[in-house]
C-alpha distance (Angstrom), angle and dihedral (degrees) to the residues before:
residue distance angle dihedral
X1 . . .
X2 3.80 . .
X3 3.81 122.7 .
X4 3.84 95.2 -100.4
X5 3.82 92.0 50.0
X6 3.81 89.5 49.3
X7 3.81 91.6 50.6
X8 3.81 91.4 49.3
X9 3.81 92.3 47.8
X10 3.81 91.4 48.6
X11 3.82 90.6 49.1
X12 3.82 90.3 53.2
X13 3.81 91.9 47.8
X14 3.84 91.8 48.6
X15 3.81 91.5 49.5
X16 3.82 92.6 48.8
X17 3.82 91.7 45.2
X18 3.80 91.6 53.8
X19 3.80 94.8 41.7
X20 3.82 92.7 51.6
X21 3.79 104.0 42.9
X22 3.78 95.2 -98.6
X23 3.79 101.1 -41.2
X24 3.79 127.1 115.4
X25 3.81 119.9 -165.0
X26 3.82 113.8 -112.2
X27 3.82 93.5 5.5
X28 3.77 131.0 107.8
X29 3.82 114.5 -112.6
X30 3.80 110.1 -63.4
X31 3.76 141.7 -167.5
X32 3.78 125.5 -154.1
X33 3.79 115.1 -128.9
X34 3.81 116.3 -161.3
X35 3.80 114.3 -161.5
X36 3.78 138.1 160.8
X37 3.79 118.1 -111.3
X38 3.81 112.9 -100.3
X39 3.81 92.3 -131.2
X40 3.81 105.2 18.2
X41 3.79 99.2 38.8
X42 3.82 86.9 -142.2
X43 3.79 120.4 140.9
X44 3.80 114.7 -97.6
X45 3.80 127.4 -173.4
X46 3.80 121.2 -155.5
X47 3.81 127.3 -174.8
X48 3.80 107.6 -138.4
X49 3.78 135.2 179.4
X50 3.80 110.1 -86.5
X51 3.80 107.0 -114.5
X52 3.82 108.8 173.3
X53 3.79 113.6 -154.7
X54 3.78 115.7 -178.3
X55 3.80 106.8 -54.8
X56 3.80 92.8 -20.6
X57 3.82 141.0 40.6
X58 3.78 142.6 -101.8
X59 3.79 126.8 -129.4
X60 3.81 108.9 -149.1
X61 3.81 112.7 -160.1
X62 3.80 94.7 -152.9
X63 3.82 101.1 134.0
X64 3.80 85.4 -165.0
X65 3.80 91.6 -65.1
X66 3.81 94.2 -56.4
X67 3.82 116.9 160.7
X68 3.83 91.6 -112.6
X69 3.79 133.1 53.3
X70 3.80 120.9 -103.9
X71 3.81 117.2 -95.4
X72 3.80 92.3 -106.4
X73 3.82 90.8 62.0
X74 3.83 91.9 74.3
X75 3.81 90.4 43.6
X76 3.81 90.8 58.0
X77 3.79 92.4 48.2
X78 3.81 91.7 50.5
X79 3.81 97.4 38.0
X80 3.81 111.7 19.0
X81 3.82 95.2 175.1
X82 3.81 105.6 97.7
X83 3.78 143.2 160.8
X84 3.80 121.0 -123.2
X85 3.81 125.4 -159.6
X86 3.80 118.6 -162.7
X87 3.79 117.4 173.3
X88 3.79 103.2 -46.2
X89 3.83 94.2 -25.5
X90 3.80 122.7 100.3
X91 3.79 123.0 -171.9
X92 3.80 139.7 170.4
X93 3.78 116.4 -118.5
X94 3.77 143.8 168.9
X95 3.79 117.5 -126.6
X96 3.80 111.9 -132.5
X97 3.81 117.9 -168.6
X98 3.79 107.0 -134.2
X99 3.80 123.7 -140.7
X100 3.80 139.3 -177.4
X101 3.80 118.4 -4.7
X102 3.79 91.7 -8.4
X103 3.82 90.4 58.2
X104 3.82 92.7 42.9
X105 3.79 92.2 52.4
X106 3.81 92.4 47.0
X107 3.82 92.8 46.7
X108 3.81 90.6 50.0
X109 3.82 88.5 53.4
X110 3.82 90.3 48.0
X111 3.81 89.9 54.6
X112 3.82 90.0 55.3
X113 3.81 88.2 56.1
X114 3.82 97.3 41.2
X115 3.81 112.7 16.1
X116 3.86 95.6 -166.2
X117 3.82 89.0 73.0
X118 3.84 87.5 78.2
X119 3.81 91.0 55.6
X120 3.81 91.4 44.8
X121 3.82 89.0 56.0
X122 3.81 90.8 50.8
X123 3.81 90.3 51.7
X124 3.80 97.1 55.8
X125 3.79 135.6 56.7
X126 3.81 92.7 -143.4
X127 3.77 122.1 85.3
X128 3.78 103.9 -113.5
X129 3.82 106.7 -116.9
X130 3.79 119.9 -126.3
X131 3.80 124.1 -160.7
X132 3.77 125.7 -161.7
X133 3.80 109.1 -141.2
X134 3.81 98.4 -145.0
X135 3.79 112.1 -158.3
X136 3.77 117.5 -126.7
X137 3.77 110.0 -121.4
X138 3.76 124.8 -145.8
X139 3.79 106.8 -116.5
C-alpha cells in the first residue's frame, strides 16, 4: 500500500471511529493517537490497536514486523505529548518509550491482547518499540 492509499484508509477509519463511538466495522478494537509530525510539526492521527495497560494504553510500534518503525514512532520521540481517543473518551497523555524489563512486561501484555505481535517480533531484527501512553492528571 502506497503512502497516499494509507493516508486515505486511515482517514476513513478515523471518520468511522468518531462517527460510531469508537468502533470500526470489521476491525479489532482501536484507539486513535494524535501526534505532531517530527519534522513538520503538523497534527497526525493514527489508528492503533487498542492495548489497555492498567488505567492507560500502550502504543506498539510493530508495523506488522517490518524492518523499520512506523512513521509515528519518530513523531513520539520528537513530540511525546499526544492525545488518545478510546471509544468516546479523549485524554491527553505523554508517550514514554519503554526499555528493559518494563518494555518486556508491556510487550508480553500486548501479545495477550493481540497475539500476532509475537510473530511480528520473530519476523524482524529490530526490537519492536513499546510506548506507555501516560495519562495527564489534573493537579
